[in-house]
Structure formats: structure tokens, C-alpha cells
N, C-alpha and C positions, 0 to 999 in steps of 0.2 A: 504493500500500500504506500509506503514511504517513497519507494522508487517511482511509483506511478505519479505521485503528487509532484515529485521533483522533475519529472519529464516535462518537456515544453508543451506537449499536448495532453498532459495528465488531467488538468482541470477540465478541459473540453470533454474528455472521455467520461469523467465522473458526472458532469452535467447531463450528457446524453444518456448515461446509464440511469441516473436518477429520474429523468423525464420518462424513459421507457418503462421503468418500474411503476411509476404513477399511472401511466397510460394503461398498462396491463391491469393494474389494480382497479381502475375505473370500469374496465370491460369485464374482467373475470374477477369476481369477488365471492367470498363465502363467509359464513358465520356459523357459530356453534351455539345451539340452544342448550344451556346447562341447567335450566330450571327443571325441577322434578316432574312437573305436570306438562312439560313441553309447551309452555305458554306462547312462545314465539315460533311455533312450527305449525303448518297447516297440513291436513291429511292429503293423501293421494287423490281422494275423491274430489276435493276442491281444486287441486292442481290440474286434474283432468278436465274439469269444467272450464277452467281458465284457458287451457290449451285448445279447447274446442271453439273458442270465440273466433268468428270470422269477420268481426267488426269491432270498433272501439267501444269500450265501456267507460262512460263518464260518471264519476261518483261525486256528489256534492254532499258534504257533511255539515250540518247546521249546529256545530258546537264550537263556535269561535267567539272571541270577545271576553268580557268580564263574567266568568262563570263561577258558581259555588264550587268549593274544593272537590266534592264528590263527582260532579260533572266534568270538571277539569281533568280529573283522573280518567274518566271514561273517554274524554276527547283524546288524551295521550294514548290510551290503549287502542282506540280506533285508528289513530295515525300509525301506530306500530303494526297493527294487523294489515292495514291497506298497503303498507310498504312491503310486507311479506308477500301479499298477493301480487303486487306489481312486479316483484322480482321473478315471479313464475312466468310472466309474459309482459315484459315492460312496454312493448309496442302497442298493446291492446288495453292496458289499464291506465287511466288517469284519474286523479282525485284532487279535490281542493276543499278547504274549510271556509265556511261563510257564516255570517251572523244573520239571524232571522230578520233583524231590522235594517239590513243592508238593502239598498235600492237595486232592483233587478236591472240587468243590462239593456234589455230590449223592451221594457214595459215600465209604465209610470206607476209602479207599486212596489211594495216590499216583498221579500222572499217569504216572510211569515204568512202573508195573505194567500200566497199560492199554496203553501203547505197545508193550511186549513182547508182550502178548496179541494186538495187531494186526499183529505181524510185524516190529516195529522191532528192529534190532540195535544196542545201544549200543557206543560206542567207549571202551575202558578206557585212560585216559591217566594218566601220572604227572606231576603238576604240583608246582611248587616253592612252598612256603609258608614263613612265618616259622619255624614249628616244624620244618621239614625238608621231606620229600617226602610226597605224599599221592596215593592212587589216586582218580580221579574218573571217573564214568561220564558221557559226553556223548551226548546224543540229538540229532543234527543232522537233525531231522525237523520237518515241518509237518503238521498234521492238518486236512484240508479237509472241511468239512461243507456239503452242499447237499441241501435237501429231506430225505428220509429216508436219504440215503446219506452215507458218509464214507470217505475214503481217505487214505493217508499219502503224503507227498512227501519223498523222500530228498534233502536239501539238500547232502549231501557223499558222493560216490561213490568216494572214495579208499580206500587201504588202511587196515587197522585198527590198525597199529602204527607206520607211518611217515607222519607228517603233513608234507607239503612245501608250500612256497609255490606251486609250480606246480599242485599238486592243488587247493589252495584257490582259485587263480585260475580253474581249470577249473570248479570248483563255481559260481563267480559267473557264468561265461559260460553255463553250462547251466541257470541258474535259470529263465529265461523259458520254455525248452523244457519243463522239468519241470512247471511250473505250467500251461502251455498244454495239454500232453498230459493232465494230470489234469482240468482243467476240461472239455475235450472229451469225456473218458470219462464224466464225471458228467452232461453234457448229452445226449450220444448214447450210449445204453446198449447198443446192438446190438453184439455182439462178432463179429469175423471168425472164419471157420472155418479151422482148421489141421489138415490130415490128416498123421498120422505113419505112414509106410509100415512095414508089417510083412510077413513072408512071405519075406524074403531074409536072415534072420539078424540083423535089427536088434535092439539091446538094448531090452528092455521091463521089466527088473527094477529092482533097487535103484540101479544105476548111472545110470538115466535119471530118478531121482526129482527131482533138482534142476531138470532141464529141465521136468518136468511142473509143478512148483511155480512156476517162473518164468513159464510161459505161462498158468497158471490164471487170473490176475487179469484179463487183457485179451483172452484168446482162448478159443474153444471148441475144445479139443484132443481129437481122437479118432483111433483107429487105423484104418488102411485097408490091406487086403490086395489087392495088384494081381492076384494069382492068382484071387481069388474075385469081384472086381468087374468088370463088363463094360467100364467106362470110368471116367475121372476127371471128376466133374461140374464144370461151370463155376462152381458156387456156392462151391466151395472156394477160400478166399483164398490159401492157400499149401500146397503139397505138399512135405513134408519127407522126405528120405532121409538117415538118420543111421547111419553105421558098418555098412553091410551086409557080410555075410560069405559069402553064397551068390550064385551067378551069376544074372543077369537073363536071361530068355529073350526072344525076339523079340516075343512077344505083349505082354509087359509093357512093353518098350521102345516099341512102337507107341502104347500108351496114354499113356505119358509124352510122346512126341513130339507127338501131336495135341493134348493138353492145353496144351502150350507154344505150339503153332501158333495155338491159339484165344485166346491172350493170358493163359495161366496163369502162375503164379509158382511156381518150383521152387527149393528150397534143398537143397544136397547137402553133407553133411559126410562125406567118404569117406576111408577108409584103403585105399590101393591095395596096401599091403603087409601081410602078416601079421607083426606085431611087437607083442607084448603085454608090459607091465611085469610081469604076474603070473608070466610064465614065468621071469623073473629071480630070483624068490623061491624057485624050485624048483632052479635050477641057475645057475651064475655067467655063463652065456653062452647066446645064442640066435641062430638064423639067421632073418633077415628075407627073405621071399620073396613073390612076386606072388600076390595073391588070385584073379586072373583073374575079375573081376566082369562082364566082357563089356559094359562101358560106354564103353570107350576110343573106339570108332568114333563113337558118338553124341555124346559131348562134343566130339570133334574137329570134327565137322560144325558144331557150334554156335559153335566158336571158342576152345576150350581143350583142354589135354591134361594129365592128372595123370600125372606120371612115376613110374617104378618106381625111385626113389632115396630117400635120406634126407637131410634138411636138418640139418646140425650147426652150432651157433652158440656163440660164446664168451659171448654174452648169453643166459643160460640159468638154469633153476631148479636146486634142490639135490637131492642124493641122499645118504643116510647110508651111509658105507662103513666097514667094519671096518679099522682101521689098526694094531691091536695088542691087547694083553690076552691072555686065555686063551680056550679054546673055550667054557667055561662062563660066562665073564665078559668078553666082547669089548669092545674100546674103539672107539667110533664117532666119526667126524668128518664134518661136512657138507661135501661137495665139489660143485663145479659139474658138472652132468651135461649134456654137449653135445647129447644126444638129446632133451632137454627144452627146446627153444628158447623164448625169449620174443620175441614179435613186436610191432613198433611200427607205427603207422599214419602215413600221410603227411598226415593231415588234409585229404584231397583230395575228400571226399564226406561227405554228411550221416550216413552209417552210421558212419564212423570218426572224425568230428569230435570233438575233445576226449576221445578214447578212450585209456585207459591201456594198459599192456602186456597182451597176450593170451598165455596159456600154451598150448603145444602139446606133444605127445608122439609121437615117432617119425613126424615129419611128412614128407610128400612135397612136392616142388616142382611148380609149375604153369607150363606154357608157354602163351602165347596164340598162336593161329594165325589165318591170314587167314580172314575170314568176311564176306561182303558184307552191308552194312547192319546190322552189329552193333557196338555201342559196348562197349569193354572198359575196366573200371576196376579197377586193383589196389587192394585194400582192406587187405591185410596182407602184409608182407614181412620178410625177415630183416634183421639189423643189418649194419654195415659189416665185420664180422668173422665170416664164415660160410663154409660149404663144402657141397658135395654129395658124398654117398657112394653109389657104385653098388651094385646088388644083383644076385644074392643077397649079403648081407653078414653077417659074423659080428659080433655085438654082445656085448661083454664088460664086466662091471662093473669089471674090473681096468683098463680103459682110463684111467680118470680118477684112478688112484692117482698117476700122474705128471702134471705140468703139461702141458697140450696144447701142441703146437708151433704157435705163433701164425702162423708163416709159411704153414701150410697153410690157415688161415682168412682168405683174401684176397678172397673173393667178397662182394658186397654186394647188398642189395635183391633177394634171391631171392623171387619171388612165391609165396605159399602160399594166398591167397584172392583171388578175382576175381569181379566182377559183370559179367554179359553182358546187354545190353539191345538190343532192336531187332527187325528182321524176320528171324527165324531161318529157315534152310532145312531142310526136313524130311530126316531121315536116309533116308527111303524114297522120296525123289523119284526118279522114272524107274525105280524097281525094286519098287514095291509090287505085291503079287500080287492076283489077283482075289478070292481067299478073304479077304484082309485088307480089301479095299474092301467086300466083301459084309458082313463082320462089323461094320464101321463103319456101313454103311447100315442094318443091322438095329437099331442103337441110335439111329438118327435123325441120324447125322453124315455129312457129305460129306468125303472125304479132302482135306486142305489141304497142298499141296506147299510153301507159303510161309506164314510167320507173318503175323499181322495188324498187327504192330508194337507190340503191348502186352505181349508176353511178356518175362519177366525170369528169369534163371537165375543164382543165386549158388552158386559152387563153392568149398569149402574143403577142402584136402587133408589133413584130420585129423579122424577121427571122435571122438577123445577130447576134442576142444576143447569140446564141449557135453555131455560126460558128467561124472559126479562120482565121487569116491572113496567107499568105504564103510568106516567104522570099526566094528569089532565093539563098541567101547565107546560111541561117540557116534552111531552110525548113519550115514545119508547125510550127507556133507559138502557145503558149498556148491560150486556150479560154480566152477572156477578155483582151487580150493584143493588143495594137495599134502598128501596124508595123512602123508608122511614128515616134513614140517616143522611139523605141528600141535603147538602147545605149545612150540615152540622160538623162538629169536630171529629165525628166518627165516620164521616164519608170515606168510602174505600171501594175500589173496584177489585174484586177477588179474581183469581186465575181461572174462572170457569171457562171462558172463551179459549184460553190457552189449552186447557185440558181437552176440550172438544176438538180443536184444530190439530193438536198433537195426535189424538186418537185417529182421526181421519188420515192424517199424513202417514202414520205408521201402516195403516191398512191399505193405502193406495199407492204410495210413492216408492222411489228408489231407496232401498234399505240402507245403502251405503251413505246416502245423504242424511238419513235419519240417525245413523250411527254417530254423526258429528255432534249430536246432542250430548253424547257421553263425555265430552271434554270437561275437565274440571280445572278450576283455578282456585287454589287453596287460599283461604283467607287466614293469614297468619297474624293474629292479634297478640299484643303483649299481655302477659299475665300481670294485671294491675297489682295484685297482692305481692307478687314476687318483685315487681318494680319498686314498690314502696320499701320492701325489706332490704333490697340490695342497692338502693339508690346511692348511698354514700360510697360504697365500694366502687361502683362504676364511674362515679364522679372523680374519684382519686385516680383510677386507671386512665381515664380519658384526659384529665387536666394535669394532675400532679406528676404522674409517671413520665410523660414525655419531657417535662421540664427537668426532672431528675436525670433522665437519660442524656439530655443535652449537657447538663452540668458535669455528669460523670465522664462523658466523652471528651469535654474540654479539659478536665483535670488529667485524664490519661494522656491526652495529646501534649499537654504542657510537661508532664513528667518524662515522656519519651523524648521530647525536644530538648529538655534541660540536660538529660543524660548524654544525648547525642553530641551536643555542642559544649559540654563541660570541659573546662581546661582547654 
């Protein structure tokens, strides 16, 4: 090296070599993800989607400007993720960060106005500034544009008023899934068919509005009357039965049975009991009783049973109850209503991975029963402080005026939603009539006593779980929102819509994309007790120890120097 520097062309060679190294580094570069959960690595599924792009994808993220710390962290995580995406196909991916109150380039309006028009719901936060407190609208969304299509990606699926570190962490973990799902939808434009069963008293009015809106984006949703149609076509991606109130006859059950045997996907949100919240507004109590839908034997054969009971839970939503005042001017207070349980997932399946609390109303419990070649996965269950109430039962709004006896709520993990997969056994095996086989043959089908192994059945013991409340003032409310808490400090949108969409996504989509939901970002919080106990020790290590090392190094240096130059 010394000879090279002393050579008359040495410096020129070094400059050229340095420039060449930098040029190569700008073209060919790599990095190593040393995080345990591979936070900065995307799956091969996402990489393959990016490589399939035959046109540019423009991504606009609306997390710029003065943001609260939690959303600033989310913005940084989004930037890191998009950079990783860009490195997989730099010529096709471009992104930029904008503020919602920025002026649009080609229009005389703000970006926030456009976002609202596209269906984005801003989060109204109160932030602390020098002058005091200020309300700020945050749009945790990205707008993805591909060819002549554009769609929103919700970067934060948490509640609208309570922002927690756990929810922010979950948002980071779900980021790859949200972008992968969006890219797949833009590349593959064909939408799966979802049939919504009617004819057995299923809701089709305003209370099903939120369901229709939720499915409109990614699915072709249409109604299907089992009474009028001769069979369920195999082209239907998912057959939905939501909150039926009228009994199913054997002809309908056979159509469902054979659709499932042929590999069909069925989703059931069923109220086994007649118990409606509207009845409580007319009188202070109601009796919950069996609807007698005639589905018990069929579900039992497949591996599950919806019980005629009610799940009560100390982890529950609120109901306003009059606690005083006068008849003309009553005084209300929000009290926990044990018949409105909030269910948590075990994160044991792509459907419930990183899923928030799901709200239920007058929910029944589910038992799984023996069924050969059928895998059963519990998707939702009660908390550690719950109980079952047998029926017929008298439900009174006065129950919660007094604090519930916690000793009664000693059951835990009561199943309320289960997924069944595998080779189902037909309900009509060894007992199908000739007229039934003739009916099937007339439609071109041969009776199947055993499923082909592709069938899937999701059962949730609550029809209201995917319905919505209706406000005379605001119209249909979002799924998972309690009309009684709207506008109060307890207003919260639970993850009911996410649970429904995740279920349909699992049943109809590319499983490799669904698998990206399994990504975890570990939230490593400090142990506050340990921090307090070891505070002084770490202060000494971080402040005093470096100073002592510098002094010690100086002392040794002086001793060595004095000995070296002594005499």
C-alpha cells in the first residue's frame, strides 16, 4: 500500500478503485436481517407477487408531518417495509409519504378529502402541543395504484379511540399480509362468488348493510334461496348462512350436505336461541328459548354441536342502565352487560392471527364431537372468567345493577366459533331415500356418502356477530360497533369485520398469501419493577463506568510514557 501511494499514479489508482467500489455497492447490495422474528424480511410469496408486476406500482402513504409517537413509529416501519419491497423489483415499485392536509397536485382539494371519498376513516386523536391540546385527524392508510386501478391499504386496524402499543405492534406484523393481499387483488381481478342464503328468515335489510359493504370490495355477493334452487353449484366459493330464524327442511339440508361433500365451503353464523336486544327496549326482561332450526343433527354429524345455552362473561361490552333521576329525566350509567361477551383468539390459525376482540350478543357455546377424518380448530372462545346459563332463561336488564358474583364466572375458554376441515361424513349415509338419489341424478350428481377432503365448515354460535346496529340519526353503523356506546367514552369498533373477512379469505384465497398473517413482531416491553430495582446500577454502568475507564486509560498511558522516557 505504501509503495502504491508513493507511485506517481498511486493516488489516481486509489480514487478509481474507491469510485468502482461505491458504484458496485450502489448496484449490488445486500443486508442481513438479524432480528429473531425476521422483521425486515418478506416471504417468497410477496417476492413472487412483486416479480409478476408488468407495470409500475405507485404507493402513497399518508403518514407524514407532525404525528403522535405511536404513528410515527408505524410510519418508520412502513418506510422500512416498502424499501424491502422495492429492493425485490426496484423498477416497478415507487413510494412516497404525504400528509392528508397537503394540496393535491392536479385538483383544488386536499388529499384527506379524496381519502374519505375512497372509504378511509380517519382517527381523531388528541395530541399535546406547546399551546395545550389539539385534535388531529390521522389517516393510517396507503393508496396503491396499479394500471388503471387503485385501492386503499389500512395500515392500522385498531380501535378508534384507544391506541395501544400492542395494537401498533399488531399493525406492523400485519403489514406484509395487507400489502400482499392488495397486490394480489390488483393483479388477479377475478372475484370469488359468495352466496348469502335467504328463505329461512335470514336478515336482508339495514342490519346486514355492513356485511354487504365489507364483502363488496373483494367478492361477488348474491342471495341464494335453497327452497327455489335445485342444488348449490360448485362454482360458489363460499355459502353463507347468517342468523336464520325459520326451520330447515330435509331437502335443503341435503343440498347443503352434498355441496360440502363435493368440497364446498360453508360459513354459519347461527343463533340457536331466540334472544333479541330489541325486545329489551320494549320491556325490562325477556325469555331466551330454542329456535328449533333443525340443524343440530347435521352439524353433529360433521363434528360440532351448538348448545341451547348462553355464554356470560365478565369480559364484556357496555349497556346504559337507568340508575336514578326522574321518569322524564332519567340518569344513565354505562355498566358491563355479561350477555354481550367479548371474545379473544388464541392466535392459533391464520383466521384469528393478530385479531382483536370480537363482540358477541346472546351467544351460545359450541361443543366439538368425534368425527372421523375431520380437523377441528377453535377460533374464538371466552375469557378466563365466564359461565354458561341454561335455557329457557329469563334475561333481565336489572341483573347488572348489582356487581356480578365473580365466583360464578369460573369457567374459561368456552368455544363459540370452530373451523371443521377434512373428509366429512354425509348426514344421509345409509339412510338416503330413492327419491332423494333420483333428485340428485336429475341434476347430474351422484350421491356422495363421504366428502372428498376439500370441504370446510366454519360455525359461529352468534348471528349478531356479523350484523350491524342501525341508528335513526346516522344510519347503519359499522360491524362490531355498539349503538349504545356511540359518542361516549366507551365507543369502540371491535374486530368482527376482520374476523368475517379473514374467514372468507382463508376459505377462498391463495393459502400462501394467507400464511403471511402468521408473521409476528414481538413487543419487547421493559419490566417496570425490574427497572425500578436496578435503576441505580444501570445509571452507574452507563454514566460513571465510562468516565472511570477514560481516567484509568489516561493514568496507564501516563505511566507507560513516564517509564519510556525516564532518564
